[in-house]
C-alpha positions as CSV (number, residue, x, y, z in Angstrom):
1,M,2.4,6.4,15.8
2,L,2.5,9.1,12.5
3,S,1.3,12.3,11.9
4,L,1.4,14.9,9.6
5,K,0.2,18.1,10.8
6,G,-0.2,20.9,8.5
7,V,2.4,19.6,5.5
8,S,2.4,21.6,2.6
9,R,5.1,21.3,-0.5
10,H,5.9,23.0,-3.9
11,F,7.9,22.8,-6.5
12,G,8.6,26.5,-7.7
13,G,5.5,27.4,-8.4
14,L,4.0,24.2,-8.1
15,Q,1.8,23.7,-5.1
16,V,2.2,19.6,-4.8
17,L,0.3,19.5,-1.4
18,S,-1.6,21.9,0.4
19,D,-2.4,21.4,4.4
20,V,-1.9,17.7,4.6
21,N,-3.2,16.6,8.0
22,L,-2.9,12.7,8.5
23,S,-2.9,10.4,11.5
24,V,-1.5,6.7,10.9
25,P,-2.4,4.4,13.9
26,A,-0.2,1.9,15.3
27,G,-1.0,-1.5,14.3
28,S,-2.9,-0.5,11.4
29,I,-3.0,-1.1,7.5
30,F,-3.9,2.2,6.3
31,G,-4.3,3.4,2.7
32,L,-3.5,6.5,1.1
33,I,-5.1,6.7,-2.7
34,G,-6.0,9.1,-5.1
35,P,-5.6,9.9,-8.9
36,N,-2.2,10.0,-10.6
37,G,-0.2,13.3,-9.8
38,A,-2.5,14.0,-6.1
39,G,0.9,14.0,-4.4
40,K,1.2,10.6,-2.6
41,T,4.7,9.5,-3.6
42,T,5.7,13.3,-2.4
43,V,4.1,12.2,1.2
44,F,6.5,9.4,1.0
45,N,9.4,11.4,0.0
46,L,8.6,13.7,2.6
47,I,8.1,11.3,5.4
48,T,11.4,9.0,4.7
49,G,13.3,12.4,4.5
50,L,14.2,12.8,0.4
51,L,11.9,16.0,1.0
52,V,11.6,18.7,3.4
53,P,8.2,20.4,3.9
54,A,7.7,23.9,3.2
55,Q,5.3,24.3,6.2
56,G,4.0,22.0,8.5
57,D,5.3,19.2,10.6
58,I,5.7,15.3,10.4
59,V,5.9,13.3,13.6
60,F,6.8,9.9,14.1
61,D,6.2,8.2,17.9
62,G,6.1,11.6,19.2
63,Q,9.4,13.2,17.7
64,S,9.5,15.5,14.6
65,L,11.1,13.8,11.4
66,V,11.6,17.0,10.2
67,G,15.3,17.9,8.7
68,T,16.1,14.3,10.1
69,P,18.4,12.5,7.3
70,P,16.8,9.8,5.5
71,H,19.4,6.7,7.1
72,R,18.6,8.4,10.6
73,I,14.9,8.0,9.6
74,T,15.5,4.2,8.9
75,R,17.2,3.8,12.1
76,R,14.3,5.4,13.7
77,G,12.2,2.4,12.5
78,I,10.8,3.8,9.2
79,A,11.3,1.7,6.0
80,R,9.9,1.8,2.5
81,T,9.7,0.1,-1.2
82,F,9.3,2.1,-4.5
83,Q,7.2,2.4,-7.7
84,N,9.9,1.1,-9.6
85,I,11.8,-2.0,-8.2
86,R,15.1,-1.4,-6.9
87,I,16.9,-5.0,-6.1
88,F,20.5,-6.0,-6.7
89,K,19.6,-8.3,-9.9
90,E,23.3,-9.8,-9.8
91,M,23.3,-10.7,-6.4
92,S,21.4,-13.6,-4.6
93,L,18.1,-13.2,-3.2
94,L,19.8,-13.5,0.4
95,E,22.2,-11.3,-0.4
96,N,19.6,-8.8,-1.4
97,V,18.4,-9.1,2.5
98,V,21.5,-9.2,4.0
99,V,22.1,-5.8,2.6
100,G,18.9,-4.6,4.6
101,T,20.3,-5.6,8.1
102,H,23.7,-3.5,7.7
103,S,21.4,-0.6,9.0
104,R,21.4,-2.4,12.6
105,L,24.9,-4.2,12.4
106,T,27.8,-2.5,15.0
107,Y,30.6,-4.0,14.1
108,G,33.7,-1.7,13.1
109,A,36.0,-1.5,10.2
110,A,38.4,-3.5,12.3
111,D,36.2,-6.5,13.3
112,L,35.1,-6.4,9.1
113,L,38.8,-6.3,7.9
114,F,40.3,-8.7,10.5
115,G,37.3,-11.1,10.7
116,L,37.2,-10.2,14.4
117,P,34.5,-12.6,16.2
118,K,32.1,-9.9,16.3
119,Y,32.0,-9.0,12.6
120,R,31.2,-13.2,12.3
121,A,28.6,-13.5,14.9
122,E,26.5,-10.7,13.4
123,E,27.1,-11.5,9.7
124,R,25.9,-15.0,11.0
125,R,22.6,-13.5,12.6
126,A,22.2,-11.5,9.9
127,R,21.6,-14.2,7.4
128,E,19.4,-16.2,9.9
129,R,17.3,-13.2,9.8
130,A,17.3,-12.9,6.1
131,R,16.4,-16.4,5.7
132,E,13.6,-16.1,8.0
133,L,12.4,-12.8,6.5
134,L,12.4,-14.7,3.0
135,S,10.3,-17.7,4.5
136,W,7.7,-14.7,5.2
137,M,7.5,-14.0,1.8
138,K,7.9,-17.7,0.3
139,L,11.1,-17.1,-1.5
140,D,13.3,-19.2,1.3
141,H,13.4,-22.1,-1.4
142,K,15.4,-19.5,-3.6
143,A,17.5,-18.0,-1.2
144,D,20.8,-18.8,-3.1
145,E,19.5,-17.9,-6.5
146,L,20.2,-14.8,-8.5
147,A,17.4,-11.8,-7.9
148,D,17.5,-11.3,-11.9
149,N,15.5,-14.9,-12.0
150,L,12.8,-13.9,-10.2
151,S,9.6,-13.4,-11.5
152,Y,8.0,-9.7,-11.4
153,G,6.0,-10.2,-8.6
154,E,8.9,-12.2,-6.7
155,Q,11.2,-9.3,-6.9
156,R,8.3,-7.4,-5.5
157,K,8.3,-9.5,-2.5
158,L,11.9,-9.6,-2.3
159,E,11.8,-6.1,-2.0
160,L,9.5,-6.2,0.8
161,A,11.3,-8.5,2.8
162,R,14.9,-6.4,2.2
163,A,12.9,-3.5,3.7
164,L,11.6,-5.5,6.8
165,A,15.3,-6.7,7.3
166,T,15.7,-2.7,8.4
167,E,13.9,-3.9,11.2
168,P,11.1,-1.2,10.8
169,R,8.1,-0.5,13.0
170,L,6.4,1.6,10.2
171,L,6.6,0.2,6.5
172,L,5.8,2.2,3.7
173,L,4.6,0.8,0.5
174,D,4.5,2.1,-2.8
175,E,2.3,0.6,-5.4
176,P,3.1,-2.8,-4.1
177,V,1.1,-4.9,-6.3
178,A,1.7,-2.8,-9.7
179,G,2.5,-5.1,-12.4
180,M,1.4,-8.3,-10.5
181,N,-1.7,-10.7,-11.6
182,S,-4.4,-11.9,-9.6
183,A,-3.1,-14.5,-8.1
184,E,0.2,-12.6,-6.8
185,K,-2.0,-9.8,-5.7
186,S,-4.0,-12.5,-3.4
187,E,-1.0,-13.7,-2.3
188,L,0.5,-10.7,-1.2
189,M,-2.3,-9.4,0.5
190,G,-2.1,-12.2,2.6
191,G,1.3,-11.5,3.0
192,I,0.5,-8.2,4.4
193,V,-2.0,-8.8,6.7
194,D,0.7,-11.6,8.5
195,I,3.4,-8.7,8.2
196,R,0.7,-6.7,10.4
197,Q,0.1,-9.5,13.0
198,R,3.4,-9.8,13.6
199,G,3.2,-6.5,15.3
200,Y,4.4,-3.8,12.1
201,T,2.0,-0.7,11.2
202,V,1.7,-0.6,7.1
203,L,1.0,2.8,5.1
204,I,0.1,1.9,1.8
205,I,-0.1,3.8,-1.7
206,E,-1.8,1.7,-4.3
207,H,-4.1,2.2,-7.2
208,D,-5.6,-1.2,-7.4
209,M,-9.1,-0.3,-5.7
210,P,-10.0,-3.9,-5.3
211,F,-6.7,-4.5,-3.2
212,V,-7.3,-1.3,-1.2
213,M,-10.6,-2.0,-0.1
214,G,-9.9,-5.4,1.0
215,L,-6.8,-4.9,2.8
216,C,-7.1,-1.3,4.3
217,E,-8.8,-0.6,7.5
218,Q,-8.7,3.4,6.7
219,I,-8.3,5.2,3.6
220,A,-7.6,8.6,3.3
221,V,-7.7,10.4,-0.5
222,L,-5.3,12.4,-1.8
223,N,-6.7,14.9,-4.8
224,F,-4.2,18.1,-6.3
225,G,-2.6,17.6,-2.9
226,R,-5.3,18.1,-0.7
227,I,-7.1,15.5,1.3
228,I,-10.6,15.4,0.4
229,A,-12.0,12.3,2.1
230,E,-10.9,10.0,4.9
231,G,-12.4,7.0,6.6
232,R,-13.3,3.1,7.0
233,P,-13.4,1.5,3.0
234,E,-17.2,1.8,2.6
235,Q,-17.3,5.3,3.3
236,I,-14.6,6.1,1.1
237,R,-16.2,4.2,-1.8
238,S,-19.5,6.1,-1.3
239,D,-18.3,9.6,-0.9
240,P,-19.2,11.9,-3.6
241,Q,-15.8,14.0,-3.7
242,V,-13.9,10.9,-4.1
243,I,-16.3,9.5,-7.0
244,E,-15.8,12.9,-8.7
245,A,-12.0,12.8,-8.3
246,Y,-11.5,9.4,-10.0
247,L,-14.4,9.4,-12.6
248,G,-14.8,13.2,-13.0
249,R,-18.1,14.8,-13.8
250,D,-19.9,15.2,-17.5
251,D,-21.5,18.6,-18.5
252,D,-24.6,17.7,-17.7
253,D,-23.6,17.0,-14.2
254,A,-21.8,20.1,-14.1
255,A,-24.9,22.2,-15.1
256,A,-27.1,20.8,-12.8
257,A,-24.5,21.7,-9.8
258,G,-24.1,25.1,-11.1
259,S,-28.2,25.5,-11.4
260,T,-28.5,24.5,-7.7
261,R,-26.0,27.4,-6.7
């Protein structure tokens, strides 16, 4: 479904990504992990058109995304959440999710201005869809409450519901369980599995290793802007390069490695 082919990106003299190759199969839950500063969020920003690669190509459903504006990428079927929650706190949960449906609404300015039947019908469908998505996240009982009244974990789920409202085929989740407690993480894990079973493909950036290992079927590891490992969770867990990237090597390990060269 999604392929990164030889993707590189730099900011001035700083090389953030170098020759990244990645393939996310349709219908999968795919994890992208790595230490802080590895370049993970840059990958998301490139996929969603906020940045343009210096080299390489990003292909979604057989068509290149490079140079495509973010709003057109959304229309092509890619949605994302962010590390820092971005919801409208002075709006209700229902209104927040309805905002996400607007990328798919087709009524014009005249329909809106004069309250014509097309506007009324599409807005009614948007609100029905928003309630359905809130029910997926188990937030439908709070649909008319202000988003500012939600707990941190509930705000995360609201942002996910709003992303789903754009009707994506590929959902990018940037650290979805950051700040959540164990119960909230477990509930969201079940929610993401349910989303995949409904036909969505999910690509996740996350630092919580138990969450990633328990959820993702395939994982790629970034370190200093390069993919250093890719495979199933059990392969990644025992990969020496991955262990070194996360834990480093002490002086004795480094000396031992040098003596064998």
